Backbone as JSON Lines, residues from 0, in Angstrom:
{"i":0,"aa":"X","n":[139.6,94.0,115.26],"ca":[138.32,93.61,115.85],"c":[138.39,92.16,116.3]}
{"i":1,"aa":"X","n":[137.79,91.88,117.45],"ca":[137.7,90.51,117.96],"c":[136.23,90.14,118.11]}
{"i":2,"aa":"X","n":[135.86,89.0,117.55],"ca":[134.48,88.53,117.6],"c":[134.44,87.17,118.27]}
{"i":3,"aa":"X","n":[133.75,87.09,119.39],"ca":[133.53,85.82,120.08],"c":[132.28,85.16,119.5]}
{"i":4,"aa":"X","n":[132.43,83.92,119.04],"ca":[131.29,83.16,118.53],"c":[131.12,81.95,119.44]}
{"i":5,"aa":"X","n":[129.97,81.85,120.07],"ca":[129.71,80.74,120.99],"c":[128.71,79.77,120.38]}
{"i":6,"aa":"X","n":[128.78,78.51,120.82],"ca":[127.81,77.5,120.44],"c":[127.55,76.59,121.62]}
{"i":7,"aa":"X","n":[126.33,76.14,121.77],"ca":[125.97,75.29,122.9],"c":[126.43,73.85,122.7]}
{"i":8,"aa":"X","n":[126.59,73.15,123.83],"ca":[126.82,71.72,123.78],"c":[125.49,71.0,123.53]}
{"i":9,"aa":"X","n":[125.51,69.69,123.22],"ca":[124.26,68.97,122.93],"c":[123.31,68.98,124.13]}
{"i":10,"aa":"X","n":[122.02,68.99,123.84],"ca":[121.01,68.99,124.91],"c":[119.77,68.24,124.42]}
{"i":11,"aa":"X","n":[118.86,68.01,125.35],"ca":[117.58,67.41,125.01],"c":[117.68,66.0,124.46]}
{"i":12,"aa":"X","n":[118.71,65.27,124.84],"ca":[118.88,63.91,124.37],"c":[119.62,63.76,123.06]}
{"i":13,"aa":"X","n":[119.98,64.88,122.43],"ca":[120.75,64.84,121.17],"c":[122.21,64.51,121.47]}
{"i":14,"aa":"X","n":[122.85,63.81,120.55],"ca":[124.26,63.46,120.71],"c":[125.19,64.54,120.17]}
{"i":15,"aa":"X","n":[124.64,65.48,119.43],"ca":[125.45,66.5,118.78],"c":[124.63,67.78,118.71]}
{"i":16,"aa":"X","n":[125.3,68.91,118.73],"ca":[124.61,70.19,118.57],"c":[125.2,70.88,117.35]}
{"i":17,"aa":"X","n":[124.39,71.09,116.31],"ca":[124.93,71.69,115.09],"c":[125.47,73.1,115.3]}
{"i":18,"aa":"X","n":[125.03,73.76,116.37],"ca":[125.5,75.12,116.63],"c":[127.01,75.16,116.78]}
{"i":19,"aa":"X","n":[127.53,74.38,117.73],"ca":[128.98,74.43,117.92],"c":[129.73,73.69,116.82]}
{"i":20,"aa":"X","n":[129.1,72.69,116.21],"ca":[129.74,72.03,115.07],"c":[130.0,73.04,113.95]}
{"i":21,"aa":"X","n":[129.06,73.94,113.73],"ca":[129.26,74.98,112.72],"c":[130.3,75.99,113.16]}
{"i":22,"aa":"X","n":[130.26,76.37,114.43],"ca":[131.24,77.34,114.95],"c":[132.66,76.8,114.78]}
{"i":23,"aa":"X","n":[132.87,75.52,115.04],"ca":[134.21,74.93,114.93],"c":[134.75,75.04,113.51]}
{"i":24,"aa":"X","n":[133.87,75.11,112.53],"ca":[134.3,75.16,111.13],"c":[134.62,76.56,110.64]}
{"i":25,"aa":"X","n":[134.41,77.56,111.46],"ca":[134.73,78.93,111.06],"c":[136.23,79.13,110.99]}
{"i":26,"aa":"X","n":[136.69,79.96,110.05],"ca":[138.12,80.29,110.04],"c":[138.49,81.12,111.26]}
{"i":27,"aa":"X","n":[139.78,81.18,111.54],"ca":[140.24,81.93,112.7],"c":[140.26,83.44,112.45]}
{"i":28,"aa":"X","n":[140.21,83.82,111.19],"ca":[140.08,85.23,110.83],"c":[139.06,85.37,109.72]}
{"i":29,"aa":"X","n":[138.22,86.4,109.83],"ca":[137.27,86.76,108.78],"c":[137.47,88.25,108.53]}
{"i":30,"aa":"X","n":[137.92,88.61,107.34],"ca":[138.25,90.0,107.08],"c":[139.31,90.46,108.05]}
{"i":31,"aa":"X","n":[139.04,91.59,108.72],"ca":[140.03,92.11,109.68],"c":[139.73,91.67,111.11]}
{"i":32,"aa":"X","n":[138.87,90.67,111.27],"ca":[138.44,90.26,112.6],"c":[139.07,88.94,113.02]}
{"i":33,"aa":"X","n":[139.52,88.89,114.26],"ca":[139.96,87.65,114.88],"c":[138.73,86.94,115.43]}
{"i":34,"aa":"X","n":[138.57,85.67,115.08],"ca":[137.4,84.91,115.52],"c":[137.78,84.05,116.74]}
{"i":35,"aa":"X","n":[137.12,84.32,117.85],"ca":[137.3,83.56,119.07],"c":[136.12,82.59,119.19]}
{"i":36,"aa":"X","n":[136.38,81.33,119.51],"ca":[135.33,80.31,119.53],"c":[135.21,79.72,120.94]}
{"i":37,"aa":"X","n":[133.97,79.5,121.36],"ca":[133.75,79.02,122.72],"c":[132.5,78.15,122.77]}
{"i":38,"aa":"X","n":[132.66,76.92,123.26],"ca":[131.51,76.07,123.53],"c":[130.99,76.38,124.93]}
{"i":39,"aa":"X","n":[129.68,76.57,125.04],"ca":[129.1,76.91,126.33],"c":[128.06,75.86,126.74]}
{"i":40,"aa":"X","n":[127.87,75.67,128.04],"ca":[126.94,74.64,128.51],"c":[125.49,75.07,128.36]}
{"i":41,"aa":"X","n":[124.63,74.13,128.04],"ca":[123.2,74.39,127.96],"c":[122.64,74.31,129.37]}
{"i":42,"aa":"X","n":[122.99,75.31,130.16],"ca":[122.63,75.33,131.58],"c":[122.29,76.76,131.99]}
{"i":43,"aa":"X","n":[121.09,76.95,132.49],"ca":[120.7,78.25,133.04],"c":[121.64,78.61,134.2]}
{"i":44,"aa":"X","n":[122.02,79.87,134.27],"ca":[122.82,80.34,135.39],"c":[124.29,80.02,135.29]}
{"i":45,"aa":"X","n":[124.67,79.24,134.27],"ca":[126.08,78.89,134.09],"c":[126.61,79.42,132.76]}
{"i":46,"aa":"X","n":[125.85,79.24,131.68],"ca":[126.36,79.66,130.37],"c":[126.7,81.14,130.35]}
{"i":47,"aa":"X","n":[125.9,81.97,131.01],"ca":[126.18,83.4,131.03],"c":[127.44,83.72,131.82]}
{"i":48,"aa":"X","n":[127.69,82.97,132.89],"ca":[128.91,83.2,133.67],"c":[130.15,82.82,132.86]}
{"i":49,"aa":"X","n":[130.05,81.76,132.07],"ca":[131.16,81.35,131.21],"c":[131.47,82.45,130.19]}
{"i":50,"aa":"X","n":[130.43,82.99,129.57],"ca":[130.64,84.06,128.59],"c":[131.19,85.31,129.26]}
{"i":51,"aa":"X","n":[130.64,85.68,130.41],"ca":[131.11,86.89,131.1],"c":[132.58,86.78,131.47]}
{"i":52,"aa":"X","n":[133.0,85.61,131.93],"ca":[134.42,85.42,132.29],"c":[135.3,85.56,131.06]}
{"i":53,"aa":"X","n":[134.85,85.01,129.93],"ca":[135.62,85.11,128.69],"c":[135.72,86.57,128.25]}
{"i":54,"aa":"X","n":[134.62,87.3,128.32],"ca":[134.62,88.7,127.88],"c":[135.56,89.52,128.75]}
{"i":55,"aa":"X","n":[135.55,89.29,130.06],"ca":[136.45,90.03,130.95],"c":[137.92,89.77,130.61]}
{"i":56,"aa":"X","n":[138.23,88.51,130.27],"ca":[139.63,88.16,130.01],"c":[140.07,88.54,128.61]}
{"i":57,"aa":"X","n":[139.26,88.25,127.6],"ca":[139.67,88.41,126.2],"c":[139.17,89.69,125.55]}
{"i":58,"aa":"X","n":[138.16,90.31,126.12],"ca":[137.63,91.6,125.68],"c":[137.29,91.63,124.17]}
{"i":59,"aa":"X","n":[136.42,90.74,123.74],"ca":[135.98,90.83,122.35],"c":[135.12,92.08,122.14]}
{"i":60,"aa":"X","n":[135.02,92.5,120.89],"ca":[134.17,93.64,120.55],"c":[132.73,93.23,120.3]}
{"i":61,"aa":"X","n":[132.55,91.97,119.9],"ca":[131.23,91.44,119.54],"c":[131.1,90.04,120.14]}
{"i":62,"aa":"X","n":[129.91,89.71,120.61],"ca":[129.57,88.33,120.95],"c":[128.41,87.91,120.06]}
{"i":63,"aa":"X","n":[128.62,86.87,119.28],"ca":[127.58,86.29,118.45],"c":[127.37,84.86,118.92]}
{"i":64,"aa":"X","n":[126.21,84.57,119.48],"ca":[125.94,83.23,119.97],"c":[125.08,82.46,118.98]}
{"i":65,"aa":"X","n":[125.32,81.16,118.9],"ca":[124.63,80.29,117.95],"c":[123.92,79.2,118.73]}
{"i":66,"aa":"X","n":[122.69,78.89,118.34],"ca":[121.93,77.84,119.01],"c":[121.13,77.01,118.02]}
{"i":67,"aa":"X","n":[120.73,75.84,118.45],"ca":[119.92,74.93,117.65],"c":[118.44,75.23,117.83]}
{"i":68,"aa":"X","n":[117.73,75.3,116.71],"ca":[116.27,75.44,116.75],"c":[115.68,74.35,115.86]}
{"i":69,"aa":"X","n":[115.56,73.15,116.41],"ca":[114.99,72.05,115.66],"c":[113.56,72.37,115.24]}
{"i":70,"aa":"X","n":[113.25,72.14,113.97],"ca":[111.93,72.47,113.44],"c":[111.93,73.7,112.56]}
{"i":71,"aa":"X","n":[112.94,74.55,112.68],"ca":[113.03,75.71,111.78],"c":[113.68,75.28,110.47]}
{"i":72,"aa":"X","n":[113.23,75.91,109.39],"ca":[113.68,75.52,108.06],"c":[114.89,76.31,107.58]}
{"i":73,"aa":"X","n":[115.18,77.43,108.21],"ca":[116.25,78.29,107.71],"c":[117.1,78.8,108.86]}
{"i":74,"aa":"X","n":[118.12,79.55,108.51],"ca":[118.96,80.22,109.51],"c":[118.22,81.47,109.95]}
{"i":75,"aa":"X","n":[117.98,81.61,111.24],"ca":[117.2,82.74,111.72],"c":[118.05,83.64,112.61]}
{"i":76,"aa":"X","n":[118.12,84.89,112.25],"ca":[118.86,85.89,113.02],"c":[117.88,86.54,113.99]}
{"i":77,"aa":"X","n":[118.16,86.4,115.27],"ca":[117.22,86.86,116.29],"c":[117.31,88.37,116.5]}
{"i":78,"aa":"X","n":[116.14,88.99,116.64],"ca":[116.11,90.43,116.84],"c":[115.9,90.83,118.3]}
{"i":79,"aa":"X","n":[115.25,89.96,119.08],"ca":[114.87,90.38,120.44],"c":[114.97,89.19,121.4]}
{"i":80,"aa":"X","n":[115.36,89.49,122.63],"ca":[115.38,88.52,123.72],"c":[114.49,89.06,124.84]}
{"i":81,"aa":"X","n":[113.66,88.18,125.41],"ca":[112.73,88.6,126.45],"c":[113.21,88.18,127.83]}
{"i":82,"aa":"X","n":[112.77,88.93,128.83],"ca":[113.18,88.69,130.21],"c":[112.28,87.62,130.85]}
{"i":83,"aa":"X","n":[112.35,86.42,130.3],"ca":[111.49,85.33,130.77],"c":[112.14,83.98,130.48]}
{"i":84,"aa":"X","n":[112.06,83.09,131.45],"ca":[112.45,81.7,131.26],"c":[111.21,80.84,131.49]}
{"i":85,"aa":"X","n":[110.96,79.94,130.55],"ca":[109.82,79.02,130.66],"c":[110.27,77.69,130.05]}
{"i":86,"aa":"X","n":[110.98,76.91,130.85],"ca":[111.66,75.73,130.33],"c":[110.71,74.59,129.97]}
{"i":87,"aa":"X","n":[110.61,74.29,128.68],"ca":[109.79,73.16,128.23],"c":[110.41,71.85,128.65]}
{"i":88,"aa":"X","n":[111.74,71.8,128.68],"ca":[112.48,70.63,129.12],"c":[113.58,71.09,130.09]}
{"i":89,"aa":"X","n":[114.09,70.18,130.92],"ca":[115.2,70.57,131.8],"c":[116.46,70.87,130.99]}
{"i":90,"aa":"X","n":[117.33,71.69,131.58],"ca":[118.63,71.93,130.96],"c":[119.55,70.76,131.26]}
{"i":91,"aa":"X","n":[120.82,70.88,130.92],"ca":[121.73,69.75,131.06],"c":[122.13,69.43,132.5]}
{"i":92,"aa":"X","n":[121.67,70.24,133.44],"ca":[121.89,69.92,134.85],"c":[120.57,69.69,135.59]}
{"i":93,"aa":"X","n":[119.49,69.52,134.81],"ca":[118.2,69.21,135.41],"c":[117.39,70.4,135.87]}
{"i":94,"aa":"X","n":[117.87,71.61,135.62],"ca":[117.12,72.82,136.0],"c":[115.99,73.06,135.02]}
{"i":95,"aa":"X","n":[114.81,73.4,135.52],"ca":[113.69,73.69,134.64],"c":[112.85,74.84,135.21]}
{"i":96,"aa":"X","n":[113.4,76.05,135.21],"ca":[112.63,77.19,135.7],"c":[111.43,77.46,134.79]}
{"i":97,"aa":"X","n":[110.33,77.82,135.41],"ca":[109.1,78.08,134.67],"c":[108.54,79.43,135.09]}
{"i":98,"aa":"X","n":[108.22,80.25,134.1],"ca":[107.61,81.56,134.33],"c":[108.43,82.43,135.28]}
{"i":99,"aa":"X","n":[109.74,82.44,135.08],"ca":[110.62,83.24,135.92],"c":[111.34,84.3,135.09]}
{"i":100,"aa":"X","n":[111.54,85.49,135.66],"ca":[112.34,86.49,134.95],"c":[113.81,86.08,134.95]}
{"i":101,"aa":"X","n":[114.54,86.49,133.93],"ca":[115.98,86.25,133.89],"c":[116.69,87.2,134.84]}
{"i":102,"aa":"X","n":[116.31,88.46,134.8],"ca":[116.83,89.48,135.71],"c":[115.64,90.17,136.35]}
{"i":103,"aa":"X","n":[115.5,90.02,137.65],"ca":[114.32,90.56,138.34],"c":[114.2,92.07,138.15]}
{"i":104,"aa":"X","n":[115.33,92.75,138.05],"ca":[115.31,94.21,137.9],"c":[115.64,94.64,136.48]}
{"i":105,"aa":"X","n":[115.61,93.69,135.53],"ca":[115.98,94.02,134.16],"c":[114.8,94.47,133.32]}
{"i":106,"aa":"X","n":[115.07,95.04,132.17],"ca":[113.99,95.44,131.26],"c":[113.25,94.22,130.71]}
{"i":107,"aa":"X","n":[112.06,94.43,130.2],"ca":[111.24,93.33,129.68],"c":[111.89,92.64,128.49]}
{"i":108,"aa":"X","n":[112.7,93.39,127.74],"ca":[113.35,92.82,126.55],"c":[114.57,93.64,126.2]}
{"i":109,"aa":"X","n":[115.47,93.0,125.47],"ca":[116.6,93.67,124.84],"c":[116.57,93.34,123.35]}
{"i":110,"aa":"X","n":[116.91,94.33,122.54],"ca":[117.04,94.1,121.11],"c":[118.51,93.89,120.75]}
{"i":111,"aa":"X","n":[118.74,93.01,119.8],"ca":[120.1,92.78,119.3],"c":[120.76,94.11,118.93]}
{"i":112,"aa":"X","n":[122.02,94.2,119.2],"ca":[122.77,95.41,118.81],"c":[123.62,95.15,117.57]}
{"i":113,"aa":"X","n":[123.29,94.08,116.85],"ca":[123.94,93.76,115.58],"c":[122.98,94.09,114.42]}
{"i":114,"aa":"X","n":[123.5,94.26,113.21],"ca":[122.66,94.62,112.06],"c":[121.93,93.39,111.51]}
{"i":115,"aa":"X","n":[120.83,93.02,112.15],"ca":[120.2,91.72,111.88],"c":[119.72,91.58,110.43]}
{"i":116,"aa":"X","n":[119.13,92.63,109.88],"ca":[118.63,92.53,108.5],"c":[119.78,92.48,107.49]}
{"i":117,"aa":"X","n":[120.83,93.21,107.77],"ca":[122.01,93.13,106.91],"c":[122.62,91.74,106.96]}
{"i":118,"aa":"X","n":[122.62,91.13,108.14],"ca":[123.13,89.77,108.28],"c":[122.29,88.78,107.48]}
{"i":119,"aa":"X","n":[120.98,88.92,107.54],"ca":[120.1,88.04,106.78],"c":[120.36,88.17,105.28]}
{"i":120,"aa":"X","n":[120.48,89.4,104.81],"ca":[120.76,89.61,103.38],"c":[122.09,88.99,102.98]}
{"i":121,"aa":"X","n":[123.09,89.09,103.83],"ca":[124.4,88.52,103.52],"c":[124.33,87.0,103.44]}
{"i":122,"aa":"X","n":[123.55,86.39,104.33],"ca":[123.38,84.92,104.29],"c":[122.66,84.51,103.02]}
{"i":123,"aa":"X","n":[121.59,85.21,102.67],"ca":[120.85,84.89,101.45],"c":[121.72,85.03,100.2]}
{"i":124,"aa":"X","n":[122.64,85.99,100.23],"ca":[123.52,86.2,99.08],"c":[124.42,85.0,98.84]}
{"i":125,"aa":"X","n":[124.59,84.16,99.85],"ca":[125.37,82.92,99.71],"c":[124.5,81.75,99.25]}
{"i":126,"aa":"X","n":[123.22,82.02,98.96],"ca":[122.32,80.97,98.51],"c":[121.76,80.11,99.62]}
{"i":127,"aa":"X","n":[121.76,80.63,100.84],"ca":[121.28,79.89,102.0],"c":[120.05,80.61,102.55]}
{"i":128,"aa":"X","n":[118.94,79.88,102.78],"ca":[117.73,80.53,103.28],"c":[117.94,81.09,104.69]}
{"i":129,"aa":"X","n":[117.43,82.3,104.89],"ca":[117.59,82.98,106.17],"c":[116.44,83.96,106.37]}
{"i":130,"aa":"X","n":[116.18,84.28,107.62],"ca":[115.13,85.25,107.93],"c":[115.41,85.9,109.28]}
{"i":131,"aa":"X","n":[114.74,87.03,109.51],"ca":[114.76,87.66,110.81],"c":[113.73,86.97,111.68]}
{"i":132,"aa":"X","n":[114.12,86.63,112.91],"ca":[113.2,86.01,113.86],"c":[112.9,87.0,114.98]}
{"i":133,"aa":"X","n":[111.64,87.01,115.38],"ca":[111.21,87.89,116.46],"c":[110.91,87.12,117.74]}
{"i":134,"aa":"X","n":[111.3,85.86,117.79],"ca":[111.23,85.1,119.04],"c":[112.4,84.14,119.13]}
{"i":135,"aa":"X","n":[113.2,84.3,120.17],"ca":[114.31,83.38,120.44],"c":[113.87,82.27,121.39]}
{"i":136,"aa":"X","n":[112.54,82.14,121.6],"ca":[112.02,81.13,122.5],"c":[112.05,81.59,123.94]}
{"i":137,"aa":"X","n":[111.99,80.63,124.86],"ca":[112.05,80.95,126.29],"c":[112.94,79.95,127.02]}
{"i":138,"aa":"X","n":[113.87,79.38,126.26],"ca":[114.78,78.37,126.82],"c":[116.17,78.98,126.95]}
{"i":139,"aa":"X","n":[117.21,78.19,126.89],"ca":[118.55,78.68,127.18],"c":[119.07,79.61,126.08]}
{"i":140,"aa":"X","n":[118.6,79.44,124.85],"ca":[119.03,80.34,123.77],"c":[118.59,81.77,124.05]}
{"i":141,"aa":"X","n":[117.31,81.96,124.35],"ca":[116.83,83.28,124.71],"c":[117.53,83.79,125.96]}
{"i":142,"aa":"X","n":[117.75,82.88,126.92],"ca":[118.42,83.24,128.17],"c":[119.8,83.84,127.92]}
{"i":143,"aa":"X","n":[120.61,83.16,127.1],"ca":[121.97,83.67,126.89],"c":[121.96,84.96,126.09]}
{"i":144,"aa":"X","n":[121.05,85.07,125.12],"ca":[120.99,86.32,124.36],"c":[120.63,87.48,125.28]}
{"i":145,"aa":"X","n":[119.63,87.28,126.13],"ca":[119.24,88.33,127.08],"c":[120.41,88.67,128.01]}
{"i":146,"aa":"X","n":[121.05,87.64,128.56],"ca":[122.13,87.87,129.5],"c":[123.29,88.62,128.87]}
{"i":147,"aa":"X","n":[123.63,88.25,127.64],"ca":[124.75,88.93,126.97],"c":[124.42,90.4,126.72]}
{"i":148,"aa":"X","n":[123.21,90.68,126.3],"ca":[122.82,92.07,126.08],"c":[122.75,92.84,127.4]}
{"i":149,"aa":"X","n":[122.36,92.15,128.47],"ca":[122.35,92.77,129.79],"c":[123.77,93.06,130.27]}
{"i":150,"aa":"X","n":[124.69,92.11,129.99],"ca":[126.1,92.35,130.32],"c":[126.6,93.62,129.62]}
{"i":151,"aa":"X","n":[126.27,93.72,128.33],"ca":[126.72,94.88,127.56],"c":[126.13,96.17,128.13]}
{"i":152,"aa":"X","n":[124.88,96.12,128.54],"ca":[124.21,97.32,129.05],"c":[124.71,97.73,130.43]}
{"i":153,"aa":"X","n":[125.16,96.76,131.21],"ca":[125.49,97.05,132.61],"c":[126.97,96.92,132.97]}
{"i":154,"aa":"X","n":[127.74,96.15,132.15],"ca":[129.14,95.9,132.51],"c":[130.14,96.22,131.41]}
{"i":155,"aa":"X","n":[129.78,95.92,130.19],"ca":[130.73,96.01,129.07],"c":[130.17,96.93,127.99]}
{"i":156,"aa":"X","n":[130.25,98.24,128.17],"ca":[129.54,99.18,127.28],"c":[130.03,99.17,125.83]}
{"i":157,"aa":"X","n":[131.22,98.64,125.58],"ca":[131.74,98.58,124.21],"c":[131.17,97.4,123.42]}
{"i":158,"aa":"X","n":[130.53,96.47,124.09],"ca":[130.2,95.18,123.51],"c":[128.9,95.23,122.7]}
{"i":159,"aa":"X","n":[128.93,94.63,121.5],"ca":[127.72,94.41,120.7],"c":[127.4,92.91,120.71]}
{"i":160,"aa":"X","n":[126.11,92.59,120.77],"ca":[125.72,91.2,120.94],"c":[124.53,90.83,120.06]}
{"i":161,"aa":"X","n":[124.48,89.54,119.69],"ca":[123.35,89.02,118.94],"c":[123.35,87.51,118.94]}
{"i":162,"aa":"X","n":[122.32,86.96,118.28],"ca":[122.11,85.51,118.32],"c":[121.58,85.02,116.98]}
{"i":163,"aa":"X","n":[122.02,83.81,116.61],"ca":[121.53,83.14,115.4],"c":[121.1,81.73,115.77]}
{"i":164,"aa":"X","n":[119.93,81.33,115.28],"ca":[119.48,79.94,115.4],"c":[119.73,79.2,114.08]}
{"i":165,"aa":"X","n":[120.14,77.94,114.19],"ca":[120.33,77.08,113.02],"c":[119.44,75.86,113.15]}
{"i":166,"aa":"X","n":[119.04,75.24,112.03],"ca":[118.19,74.05,112.09],"c":[118.97,72.81,112.56]}
{"i":167,"aa":"X","n":[118.25,71.68,112.61],"ca":[118.93,70.41,112.81],"c":[119.89,70.15,111.66]}
{"i":168,"aa":"X","n":[120.92,69.36,111.9],"ca":[121.74,68.81,110.82],"c":[121.13,67.47,110.4]}
{"i":169,"aa":"X","n":[121.43,66.97,109.19],"ca":[120.74,65.79,108.67],"c":[120.76,64.57,109.58]}
{"i":170,"aa":"X","n":[121.87,64.29,110.23],"ca":[121.95,63.11,111.09],"c":[120.94,63.16,112.23]}
{"i":171,"aa":"X","n":[120.51,64.34,112.62],"ca":[119.55,64.46,113.72],"c":[118.13,64.12,113.31]}
{"i":172,"aa":"X","n":[117.87,64.03,112.0],"ca":[116.53,63.69,111.53],"c":[116.21,62.22,111.67]}
{"i":173,"aa":"X","n":[117.24,61.4,111.85],"ca":[117.05,59.95,111.94],"c":[116.22,59.62,113.18]}
{"i":174,"aa":"X","n":[115.13,58.9,112.96],"ca":[114.27,58.5,114.08],"c":[113.23,59.51,114.48]}
{"i":175,"aa":"X","n":[113.21,60.68,113.85],"ca":[112.2,61.68,114.15],"c":[111.08,61.61,113.11]}
{"i":176,"aa":"X","n":[109.84,61.89,113.48],"ca":[108.74,61.86,112.51],"c":[108.96,62.87,111.39]}
{"i":177,"aa":"X","n":[108.77,62.44,110.16],"ca":[108.93,63.33,109.02],"c":[107.71,64.28,108.93]}
{"i":178,"aa":"X","n":[107.89,65.47,108.36],"ca":[109.14,66.0,107.82],"c":[109.97,66.71,108.9]}
{"i":179,"aa":"X","n":[111.28,66.55,108.81],"ca":[112.2,67.22,109.72],"c":[113.12,68.12,108.9]}
{"i":180,"aa":"X","n":[112.96,69.44,108.99],"ca":[113.84,70.32,108.24],"c":[115.27,70.23,108.74]}
{"i":181,"aa":"X","n":[116.21,70.14,107.82],"ca":[117.63,70.04,108.19],"c":[118.46,70.92,107.27]}
{"i":182,"aa":"X","n":[119.71,71.11,107.66],"ca":[120.68,71.86,106.86],"c":[122.06,71.28,107.15]}
{"i":183,"aa":"X","n":[122.9,71.21,106.15],"ca":[124.25,70.7,106.39],"c":[125.02,71.67,107.28]}
{"i":184,"aa":"X","n":[125.87,71.11,108.12],"ca":[126.65,71.95,109.01],"c":[127.61,72.83,108.22]}
{"i":185,"aa":"X","n":[128.0,72.37,107.03],"ca":[128.87,73.19,106.17],"c":[128.14,74.46,105.74]}
{"i":186,"aa":"X","n":[126.86,74.32,105.36],"ca":[126.09,75.5,104.99],"c":[125.84,76.41,106.18]}
{"i":187,"aa":"X","n":[125.64,75.83,107.34],"ca":[125.5,76.65,108.55],"c":[126.75,77.5,108.77]}
{"i":188,"aa":"X","n":[127.92,76.89,108.61],"ca":[129.17,77.62,108.8],"c":[129.32,78.74,107.78]}
{"i":189,"aa":"X","n":[128.93,78.47,106.54],"ca":[128.96,79.51,105.5],"c":[128.03,80.66,105.89]}
{"i":190,"aa":"X","n":[126.84,80.32,106.39],"ca":[125.88,81.34,106.8],"c":[126.42,82.2,107.93]}
{"i":191,"aa":"X","n":[127.01,81.56,108.92],"ca":[127.54,82.31,110.07],"c":[128.69,83.2,109.62]}
{"i":192,"aa":"X","n":[129.55,82.67,108.75],"ca":[130.66,83.49,108.25],"c":[130.15,84.7,107.48]}
{"i":193,"aa":"X","n":[129.1,84.51,106.68],"ca":[128.51,85.64,105.95],"c":[127.93,86.66,106.91]}
{"i":194,"aa":"X","n":[127.27,86.19,107.95],"ca":[126.71,87.1,108.94],"c":[127.81,87.89,109.64]}
{"i":195,"aa":"X","n":[128.91,87.23,109.96],"ca":[130.02,87.93,110.59],"c":[130.6,88.98,109.64]}
{"i":196,"aa":"X","n":[130.68,88.65,108.36],"ca":[131.13,89.64,107.39],"c":[130.27,90.89,107.41]}
{"i":197,"aa":"X","n":[128.95,90.7,107.57],"ca":[128.04,91.84,107.63],"c":[128.25,92.65,108.91]}
{"i":198,"aa":"X","n":[128.52,91.96,110.01],"ca":[128.79,92.64,111.28],"c":[130.04,93.51,111.15]}
{"i":199,"aa":"X","n":[131.06,92.96,110.52],"ca":[132.32,93.7,110.35],"c":[132.11,94.92,109.47]}
{"i":200,"aa":"X","n":[131.3,94.78,108.45],"ca":[131.15,95.83,107.45],"c":[130.22,96.95,107.88]}
{"i":201,"aa":"X","n":[129.3,96.69,108.82],"ca":[128.25,97.67,109.09],"c":[127.91,97.75,110.56]}
{"i":202,"aa":"X","n":[127.89,98.98,111.1],"ca":[127.39,99.22,112.44],"c":[125.88,99.46,112.43]}
{"i":203,"aa":"X","n":[125.37,99.97,111.32],"ca":[123.95,100.27,111.21],"c":[123.27,99.24,110.32]}
{"i":204,"aa":"X","n":[121.95,99.14,110.44],"ca":[121.21,98.13,109.71],"c":[120.5,98.73,108.5]}
{"i":205,"aa":"X","n":[120.13,97.85,107.57],"ca":[119.32,98.27,106.44],"c":[117.85,98.27,106.84]}
{"i":206,"aa":"X","n":[117.01,98.9,106.05],"ca":[115.57,98.99,106.34],"c":[114.82,98.23,105.25]}
{"i":207,"aa":"X","n":[114.59,96.96,105.5],"ca":[113.85,96.11,104.57],"c":[112.67,95.49,105.31]}
{"i":208,"aa":"X","n":[111.69,94.99,104.55],"ca":[110.49,94.4,105.15],"c":[110.78,92.95,105.53]}
{"i":209,"aa":"X","n":[110.89,92.67,106.8],"ca":[111.19,91.32,107.28],"c":[110.2,90.84,108.33]}
{"i":210,"aa":"X","n":[109.27,91.68,108.73],"ca":[108.33,91.3,109.77],"c":[107.35,90.24,109.31]}
{"i":211,"aa":"X","n":[107.01,89.33,110.23],"ca":[106.05,88.28,109.92],"c":[104.64,88.73,110.32]}
{"i":212,"aa":"X","n":[103.64,88.24,109.59],"ca":[102.24,88.56,109.89],"c":[101.74,87.7,111.04]}
{"i":213,"aa":"X","n":[102.22,86.46,111.09],"ca":[101.78,85.58,112.17],"c":[102.94,84.72,112.64]}
């Protein structure tokens, strides 16, 4: 099995992105899976092309993308991506699409094809807080998750895809109004490795109560 794990480059004025910092710390093999690592640009219309080119050349079985969600307290495994871009800030090339579909002829949403609840349980078993998230936002993280699932649906039928958000790392809290939830990049890497272990072990998901009331 080959698993591509992607992480974004820094954006929004940050000097570092914990997503790819955590990805870099992953071992090259987890169980029977070869781990492929790729930094992708925080740019609408480009990050998906970078991933698509990699998938065509290297043919991974799974794409797991990682992104930063400053303000979240735990590792959140995303369940759904919506067909909408609503950029609160410009991307790294100054693009700021607002109220635009990602794919004009695409479905309103795609659900992760990874065992999200099993992944959350595996992360918690490592002593790291985690939850299922039902919103990946409307920025580049949601964009890449939607695009990857669309690629799988239209071009790469063997491919399974999903997304994980991680909090800020401690150094990013400097200069921000308290409280700023953070997590060490080492714990993020442990969480991602645990999630990958769950992906390797299970094609189907468990049925546990993870839905939020609000």
